[in-house]
C-alpha positions in Angstrom: 32.8 -29.4 79.6 35.1 -30.5 76.7 38.1 -28.4 77.9 38.0 -30.1 81.3 38.2 -33.6 79.8 40.1 -33.3 76.6 43.2 -31.3 75.4 45.1 -31.2 72.1 44.4 -29.6 68.8 40.7 -29.6 68.0 37.8 -27.5 66.9 34.5 -28.9 68.4 31.1 -28.3 67.0 28.4 -28.9 69.5 24.7 -28.8 68.6 22.2 -28.0 71.4 18.6 -27.5 70.2 18.5 -24.8 67.5 22.0 -23.4 68.6 25.4 -24.5 67.4 28.5 -23.9 69.4 32.1 -23.9 68.1 34.8 -24.4 70.7 38.5 -24.1 70.0 40.9 -26.1 72.2 43.0 -24.0 74.6 46.4 -23.7 72.9 45.1 -25.6 70.0 47.3 -25.1 66.9 44.4 -25.8 64.5 43.2 -22.4 63.4 39.6 -21.2 63.7 38.6 -18.1 61.6 35.0 -17.0 61.2 33.0 -14.3 59.5 29.4 -13.4 58.7 27.6 -12.8 55.4 23.9 -12.2 54.7 23.6 -15.9 54.1 25.4 -17.6 56.9 28.2 -17.7 59.5 31.3 -19.4 58.1 34.0 -21.1 60.1 37.3 -22.5 58.7 40.9 -23.2 59.6 42.2 -22.2 56.2 42.1 -18.5 55.3 42.2 -18.9 51.5 39.4 -21.5 51.6 37.2 -19.2 53.9 37.6 -16.2 51.7 36.8 -18.1 48.5 33.7 -19.7 50.1 32.4 -16.4 51.4 33.6 -14.2 48.4 34.7 -11.6 50.9 37.3 -9.2 49.6 40.7 -9.5 51.1 41.1 -6.0 52.5 43.8 -5.1 55.0 42.7 -3.5 58.3 45.4 -0.8 58.8 44.6 -0.1 62.4 44.7 -3.8 63.2 48.1 -4.0 61.6 49.2 -1.1 63.8 48.0 -3.0 66.9 49.8 -6.1 65.8 53.0 -4.1 65.4 52.5 -2.5 68.8 51.8 -5.8 70.6 52.8 -8.6 68.3 52.4 -11.3 71.0 48.8 -10.6 71.8 46.0 -12.4 70.0 42.7 -10.6 70.7 40.3 -12.3 68.4 40.9 -9.5 65.9 42.7 -10.3 62.6 44.4 -7.9 60.2 41.8 -8.7 57.5 38.6 -6.7 57.5 35.4 -8.6 58.5 37.4 -11.6 59.6 37.7 -12.7 63.2 39.6 -15.5 65.0 38.3 -17.7 67.8 40.9 -17.8 70.5 41.7 -21.1 72.3 39.3 -21.7 75.2 36.7 -19.4 73.7 33.3 -20.5 72.3 31.3 -19.1 69.4 27.5 -19.7 69.7 25.3 -19.4 66.6 21.5 -19.3 67.1 19.5 -18.3 64.0 20.8 -15.0 62.7 22.5 -14.2 66.0 25.9 -15.1 67.4 27.9 -14.5 70.5 31.3 -15.3 72.0 32.3 -16.3 75.5 35.2 -17.8 77.3 34.9 -21.4 78.7 38.6 -21.9 79.7 40.9 -19.3 81.3 44.3 -19.8 82.9 43.3 -17.4 85.6 41.4 -20.2 87.3 44.6 -22.1 87.8 46.5 -19.1 89.0 44.0 -18.4 91.8 45.4 -18.6 95.3 43.2 -21.5 96.4 44.6 -23.6 93.5 48.3 -23.1 94.4 50.2 -26.2 95.4 52.1 -25.5 98.6 54.3 -28.5 98.6 57.3 -28.0 96.2 57.8 -31.7 95.5 54.2 -32.3 94.7 54.2 -29.3 92.3 57.3 -30.7 90.6 55.7 -34.2 90.2 52.6 -32.7 88.7 54.6 -30.6 86.3 56.7 -33.6 85.3 53.6 -35.7 84.6 52.0 -32.9 82.6 55.0 -32.3 80.4 55.5 -36.0 79.7 51.8 -36.3 78.9 51.9 -33.4 76.5 55.1 -34.4 74.7 54.2 -38.1 74.5 50.6 -37.4 73.5 51.6 -35.1 70.6 54.4 -37.5 69.4 52.0 -40.5 69.4 50.4 -39.3 66.1 53.8 -39.5 64.3 56.0 -42.5 63.4 59.1 -40.2 63.5 59.7 -36.6 64.5 62.5 -34.1 64.1 63.4 -32.1 67.2 64.9 -28.6 66.9 67.4 -29.1 69.7 69.1 -25.7 70.4 70.9 -27.0 73.5 68.8 -24.9 75.8 66.9 -26.2 78.7 63.4 -26.2 77.1 64.3 -28.1 73.9 66.5 -30.5 75.9 63.5 -31.2 78.2 61.4 -32.1 75.1 64.2 -34.5 74.0 64.1 -36.2 77.4 60.3 -36.6 77.3 60.4 -37.9 73.7 63.0 -40.5 74.9 60.9 -41.4 77.9 57.8 -41.9 75.7 59.7 -44.2 73.4 59.2 -42.0 70.4 61.4 -42.3 67.3 63.1 -38.9 66.8 66.2 -37.2 65.5 67.7 -33.8 66.4 68.7 -30.8 64.5 71.0 -28.1 65.9 71.5 -24.8 64.0 74.6 -22.6 64.3 74.6 -18.9 63.6 77.6 -16.7 63.0 78.5 -15.8 66.6 79.9 -17.6 69.6 77.1 -16.5 71.9 74.5 -18.5 69.9 76.7 -21.6 69.5 75.1 -24.2 71.8 76.4 -27.2 69.9 78.2 -28.7 72.9 75.0 -28.6 74.9 73.0 -30.1 72.1 75.6 -32.9 71.7 75.4 -33.7 75.5 71.6 -33.9 75.3 71.5 -36.0 72.2 74.0 -38.4 73.7 71.9 -38.6 76.9 68.7 -39.6 75.1 70.5 -41.8 72.5 69.3 -39.7 69.5 71.1 -38.8 66.3 72.1 -35.1 65.9 72.5 -33.2 62.7 74.2 -29.8 62.8 73.7 -27.1 60.1 74.8 -23.5 59.8 72.4 -20.6 59.2 73.4 -18.2 56.4 71.8 -14.9 55.4 71.5 -16.0 51.8 68.7 -18.4 52.8 66.5 -15.5 53.8 64.5 -13.4 51.4 63.1 -10.5 53.4 60.6 -9.7 50.7 58.8 -13.0 51.2 56.3 -13.5 54.0 56.0 -16.9 55.5 52.6 -15.8 56.9 51.1 -15.0 53.5 48.3 -17.5 54.1 47.6 -16.1 57.6 45.4 -13.1 58.5 48.2 -11.4 60.3 52.0 -11.0 59.9 53.2 -13.5 62.4 56.2 -15.0 60.5 59.7 -13.7 61.1 61.9 -13.5 58.1 65.0 -15.0 59.7 63.2 -18.3 60.4 63.2 -19.0 56.6 66.8 -20.3 57.1 65.7 -22.6 60.0 62.7 -23.8 58.0 64.9 -24.7 55.0 67.2 -26.9 57.1 64.3 -28.4 59.0 62.5 -29.4 55.8 65.6 -31.0 54.4 66.3 -32.9 57.6 62.7 -34.1 57.8 62.9 -35.4 54.2 66.2 -37.2 54.9 65.1 -38.7 58.1 61.6 -39.6 57.2 60.0 -37.4 59.9 56.4 -36.2 59.6 56.5 -33.3 62.2 59.0 -30.9 63.8 59.0 -30.4 67.6 60.6 -27.6 69.5 60.8 -26.1 73.0 58.9 -23.0 72.0 56.9 -21.4 74.8 59.0 -22.9 77.6 60.3 -19.5 78.9 56.7 -18.3 79.2 55.1 -21.4 80.7 57.9 -22.0 83.1 57.9 -18.3 84.2 61.4 -17.7 82.9 61.5 -14.1 83.8 63.4 -11.9 86.3 60.6 -10.0 88.0 60.2 -8.7 91.5 56.6 -9.7 91.2 57.7 -13.2 92.2 59.1 -11.8 95.5 56.0 -9.7 96.0 53.9 -12.9 96.0 56.2 -14.4 98.5 55.7 -11.4 100.8 51.9 -11.7 100.5 52.2 -15.4 101.3 54.5 -15.4 104.3 56.1 -12.0 104.9 59.9 -11.8 105.4 60.4 -15.5 106.0 63.0 -17.9 104.9 61.3 -18.4 101.5 61.5 -14.7 100.8 65.1 -14.6 101.7 66.1 -17.5 99.5 64.0 -16.2 96.6 65.5 -12.8 96.9 69.0 -14.1 96.9 68.2 -16.3 93.9 66.8 -13.4 91.9 69.7 -11.2 92.9 72.1 -13.7 91.4 70.1 -13.9 88.2 69.6 -10.1 87.8 73.0 -9.2 89.2 71.4 -6.7 91.6 71.7 -6.3 95.3 69.4 -8.3 97.5 68.4 -5.3 99.6 67.5 -3.3 96.5 65.3 -6.2 95.2 63.6 -6.5 98.6 62.7 -2.8 98.6 61.3 -3.1 95.1 59.3 -6.2 96.1 57.7 -4.2 98.9 56.6 -1.6 96.5 55.3 -4.1 94.0 53.4 -6.0 96.7 51.5 -3.1 98.1 51.9 0.1 96.0 50.7 -1.2 92.6 47.8 -3.2 91.3 48.3 -6.8 90.1 47.8 -6.0 86.4 51.0 -5.9 84.4 51.9 -3.1 82.0 52.2 -3.9 78.2 54.5 -1.3 76.6 54.6 -0.7 72.9 57.0 -3.1 71.1 58.0 -0.7 68.4 59.2 3.0 68.5 58.4 3.5 64.8 54.6 3.9 64.8 53.2 7.2 63.6 52.0 9.5 66.4 48.4 9.7 65.1 48.2 5.9 64.9 49.4 5.6 68.5 46.5 7.8 69.6 44.0 5.7 67.5 45.0 2.3 68.8 45.2 3.3 72.5 47.7 2.7 75.2 47.2 -1.0 76.0 46.2 -4.2 74.2 42.8 -5.9 74.6 43.1 -9.3 76.1 41.0 -10.8 79.0 44.1 -12.5 80.5 45.6 -9.1 81.1 42.6 -8.4 83.4 43.4 -10.8 86.3 40.8 -12.2 88.6 40.1 -10.3 91.8 42.5 -11.0 94.6 45.2 -12.5 92.4 48.8 -11.8 93.4 51.2 -9.7 91.3 53.5 -12.6 90.3 50.5 -14.7 89.2 49.3 -11.8 87.0 52.8 -11.5 85.5 52.8 -15.2 84.8 49.4 -14.9 83.1 50.8 -12.1 80.8 53.6 -14.5 79.7 51.0 -17.2 79.0 49.3 -14.7 76.6 52.5 -14.7 74.5 52.7 -18.5 74.6 49.1 -18.7 73.4 49.9 -16.3 70.5 52.9 -18.4 69.4 51.0 -21.7 69.5 47.7 -20.6 68.0 49.1 -18.6 65.1 50.8 -21.4 63.3 50.7 -21.3 59.5 48.7 -24.1 57.8 50.5 -23.3 54.6 54.0 -24.1 56.0 55.9 -27.0 54.4 55.8 -29.0 57.6 53.9 -29.4 60.9 55.5 -27.6 63.8 54.5 -28.6 67.3 55.5 -26.8 70.5 54.3 -29.3 73.2 55.4 -27.2 76.2 52.8 -24.5 75.3 49.9 -26.9 75.8 46.9 -27.0 78.1 48.1 -29.6 80.6 51.5 -28.0 81.1 50.1 -24.5 81.5 47.5 -25.7 84.0 50.2 -27.5 86.1 52.7 -24.6 85.8 50.2 -22.0 87.0 49.5 -23.9 90.2 53.2 -23.6 91.3 53.8 -20.5 93.5 55.8 -17.8 91.8 58.8 -17.9 94.0 59.3 -21.6 93.4 60.5 -20.8 89.9 63.6 -19.2 91.4 66.3 -21.2 93.0 70.1 -21.5 93.3 70.7 -18.6 90.9 68.7 -20.2 88.1 65.3 -19.4 86.5 62.7 -22.1 85.7 63.8 -23.8 89.0 60.7 -25.9 89.4 61.0 -27.4 85.9 64.8 -27.9 86.4 64.2 -29.8 89.7 61.4 -31.9 88.1 63.7 -33.2 85.4 67.1 -33.1 86.9 67.4 -36.9 86.7 66.5 -37.0 83.1 69.0 -34.4 81.7 72.8 -33.9 81.7 73.9 -31.8 84.7 75.3 -29.2 82.3 71.8 -28.6 80.9 70.1 -28.4 84.3 72.6 -26.0 85.8 73.4 -23.7 82.9 72.5 -20.1 83.3 73.3 -18.8 79.8 70.9 -18.9 76.9 71.6 -18.6 73.1 69.5 -16.2 71.0 69.2 -15.7 67.2 69.9 -12.0 67.6 73.3 -12.0 65.9 71.9 -13.9 62.9 69.0 -11.5 62.6 71.5 -8.6 62.7 73.4 -10.3 59.9 70.3 -10.6 57.8 69.4 -7.0 58.5 72.9 -5.7 57.5 72.9 -7.9 54.3 69.5 -6.6 53.2 69.8 -3.0 54.4 69.2 -1.5 50.9 66.2 -3.8 50.2 64.8 -3.0 53.6 65.1 0.7 53.1 63.2 0.5 49.8 60.5 -1.7 51.3 59.9 0.5 54.3 60.2 3.9 52.8 58.3 3.1 49.6 55.8 0.5 50.7 52.4 -0.1 52.1 53.2 0.8 55.7 54.5 4.2 54.6 51.6 4.8 52.2 49.1 4.1 55.0 51.1 6.4 57.3 51.3 3.7 59.9 55.0 4.4 60.5 57.1 7.5 61.2 59.1 7.4 58.0 61.6 10.0 59.2 62.4 7.9 62.3 62.8 4.8 60.1 65.0 6.6 57.7 67.3 7.9 60.4 67.6 4.4 61.9 68.5 2.9 58.6 71.0 5.6 57.9 73.3 4.6 60.8 76.4 3.2 59.2 78.2 0.0 60.2 76.9 -3.2 61.7 74.2 -2.9 64.4 75.6 -2.2 67.8 72.4 -2.9 69.8 69.0 -4.6 69.3 67.5 -1.6 67.6 67.2 -3.6 64.4 64.6 -5.9 65.9 61.6 -3.4 65.6 62.8 -2.6 62.0 62.7 -6.3 61.1 59.2 -6.5 62.5 58.2 -3.7 60.1 59.8 -5.6 57.3 57.8 -8.8 58.2 54.6 -6.7 58.2 55.4 -5.0 54.9 56.1 -8.3 53.2 52.8 -9.7 54.5 50.8 -6.7 53.3 52.3 -6.9 49.9 51.4 -10.6 49.7 47.8 -9.8 50.6 47.6 -7.1 47.9 48.8 -9.5 45.3 46.0 -12.0 46.0 
């Protein structure tokens, strides 16, 4: 099987007798859209090319847009364009005469199974280190020079260390927002010095963001977030100045390295060995991270281990969907990785749910973007290695992603390995929201989403009417609506 011997970014066409199979690489960032006409089955990586070739009208599927707003990190094979589907990574489309079918040939659940777990912590770390180095070095080998978006966090710093180990030519770009919490410049400086790379520092400003423009206009779903326009502008300028041909980042690291604070990890430990030393150490580590008492976490772990099924819950990501739409789209997203194999432990199932989001991020890249973006941590070899590490091994010494930190502690500055904080773009997004409040109001209350009755216009209006700068993260779902509205308007203009 191709997926057992090869990894990367490919679409394979395999002929067998009178049948033709199309296989998309697991976590491959080369798109694969397909549709049927009375004449043939069409497959392409470019949406505009596919629609021109098939002469299919570009009609928006309103319910699919609602599902995307409800669960934006889940790729189900459905797109938001009628009569157009997407082949997910690891899936196969088989065409035989006038019939076609889809099946899955690669699934992360295989590597999360109990019999595939690596019991020895050092062996797990060695395999993870080898896989990450393979992924980063392999993707960098196609480029004479790359630009790394170096936030100063652990994941992007890890990519920097692996680029250095691979002998790749690269430069780094660090972006500053308007608040102290997102300022990771000192960490980025430390990492750049450790890997002997140049570092360029730029500041994000709201004026570089036009909320009415969709960066996903050439995609069949609204996956682009408006605030990243500012990041893209600086990245493109830096690439041009430095002669780079691709941009790397640490995207997906939180998901692949199980960077969550869930009692499901402790539940797995209970299933594996009961109330042993491993459980005690893991509970203390999670207590330090979550700032909760260890006895309380132990009680919750007991409930998670034996009083609930392994499958994880996927709540709605927006409070602004219309009530009728919520009834139509159902209560949970459709993705096979949310249906874990029989006998899988709760923590393993939670890790698989995070991998779904990593898949979404990697496989929904925009071919119309001004540069190639590569997230090597969200790749097949790294995912396969990470899922074989027991859940509780990702906790240690009051830090998350402990197995990855231990695997690369000799390659990174001590400040990076041991840091607990993590910068976020939330303050910059809030600034963009506040700067564009009037434009956003007009877009959402007088736009396509409201016309289709996908959103509760009264709830949106109330949220926008709150005076003063945002005091919480409630602006996040509103900005997701703005991204969807901008995308829909772009489709209607075609």
